[in-house]
N, C-alpha and C positions, 0 to 999 in steps of 0.2 A: 504494500500500500504506500509506504514512504517512497519507494522507488518511482511509483507513478507520479506522485506529487513533485518529486525532484525533476522528472522529465518535463512535466507541465510548466514548472517555474523556469526551467532553462529555456524552454520553447518561448515562453512569454518574454523573457529577457532578450532573446534574439530578435523577436518581433519588435519590441520597443526600440532596440538599438537600430534596427533597419528603418523604422519610422523616423527616428531622430536624425539619422544620416540623410534620409530623403528630404526632411524638412530643412535641414541646413543647406543642402545642395540647391533646393528650390529657392530659398532665401538669397543665396549667393547669386543665383541666376537672375532673380528679380532685381536685386540691388546692384547688379553689375554695371560695368562701363563698357561701351562699345565705341570704337574709333570710327569716324566718318570723314569723307572728303567733302569739300564745299558743295560739289555737285549732287551729293546724296542727301543733302539737307532739305527740309521743307522750305518753300519759297520765303515765308515770313522770317524764319530763323536765319536763312542765308542773307536776306536783305539787312537784318539788324547787325549781324556780324560784319558784313562788308561796310556798312555805314560807320560802325564803331571803330573798325580797323583803319578806315580812311586811307586805304592803299598800303598800309603796313603789312609785312609778311605774316601770314597765319601759320603758326608752328604746329598746332594740333587742335583737333575738334573731337570731343567725346560726347556721347549721349549717356547720361547717367540716370538710373531709375532707383529712387529710394522711397520705400514705403508707398509704392504706387504712384509717385510723382516723378515725372520725367522732365529733365532739364538738359540743355546743351551747354557745354563749357568749351570756350575757344581760348587758346593761348596765342597771343599776338605780341610781336616785338615792336614797341613804339619808342622812338628816340633812345634805343639801346636798353629799354627796360621791358621786362616781361609783364604783360597786362593780361588778366584773365577776365573774360566776359561770361556771365551766366545768363542764358536766354531761355525763356519759356517756349513751349512748342508753338504758341500763337505769335511769337516774335517779340514779346515784351522783354525788355532788358530788366533782369532781376537784380543784377549786381555787377560791379566792376571793381577789380582789385589790382593794384600795382604791386607786383612782387618785388620785395627788396632783395638786392644781391646777397645781403647778409642774413636773410631769414633763417638759414640753418645754423648760423653761428651764434654763440652767446654774445650778447651785446652789453658791455658794461655801462654805456651811456643811455640805456633805455630804462624808463621809469613809468609805472602806471599807478595812479592814485585815484581811488573812488572819491568823488566829491558831490556836493549838492548842486542841483540845477541853479540855485541862487548864487553859487560861487563862480559861475562861468561869465565871461564878458557878455554884455547886453546883446551884441550882434549874434553871438553863438546861441544864446538862449532863445532869441527870436527865431533863428533858423530851426532849432530843435523843436520848438513849440509848433511852428508851421508844418514841419515834416510829420510830427506826431498827430497833427490834426485832431486834437482833443483826446487822444489816447494817453493813458498814464505812462509817463517816462519812468521805467523801473530802475534804471541804473545810468549814472553819468560818470565817465572816467576821463581824467586828464592824463594824456600820454605824452611823454617826451622821448623822442627817438632821434638820435644823431643831431641833437640840439634843436630839433623842431618840435613845436607843441601842436597837438591836435586834441580835439575833444570828441569822445564817443558817447553815444546814447543808445539805450535799448528800450524798445517798447513793443507792445503787441497791437497789430492792426489787421483787421479782417481775419482774426484767428491765427495769424502767422507772426512769428518773432522777427522783428526788424531791427537792424543795427545800422546806425548812421555815423559818419565821421565828418567833423566840421572843423575848418581852420579857424584860427583866432579872430579873423576878420568876418566870420559868419558864412563863408563860402562852403557849400555842401561839397565834400570831396568824394564821398562814397555812400551809397545806400544799398544794403544787402538784406535780402530776405533769407533768413536762415532756414535750412532744411530741417524737417522733423526727424529726430533720431529715435522715435518711439518704436 
């Protein structure tokens, strides 16, 4: 009798293991990245990438799907700097990030300090409030990198986490809609 239970338990363990492996493989396939050429892109995505690149060489284009949401990421070299554009399937620009050459290195002159919205310059506060459009700004950070100060704010808009970066004069430098990692 005990031998029958042992076989059943072993069989159930193998079935569970197989299901787990299948689930992980499916998740990886769904959350994977696929490289594309410019000609393989939907017309709206292609138009946005070409407009943002403004004639600069496009290094790589990937389609990424995370949690059922698809985005296209294009890496472009503009004025010697790598810039990444994130574009929705309908051609909407979701984010733009300038990659720093020293991103992978530890930077001694880099500092991040969480501050209050009332502690930022008036022009920065005005831009942040305008971009948040009534949403509650959850976090404000003053970042100093390579001697340059920028202000970052996070808020939720339309159910999505949004992060913006603003220069001390109030210029919006970056607006990025963060992907859900649930």
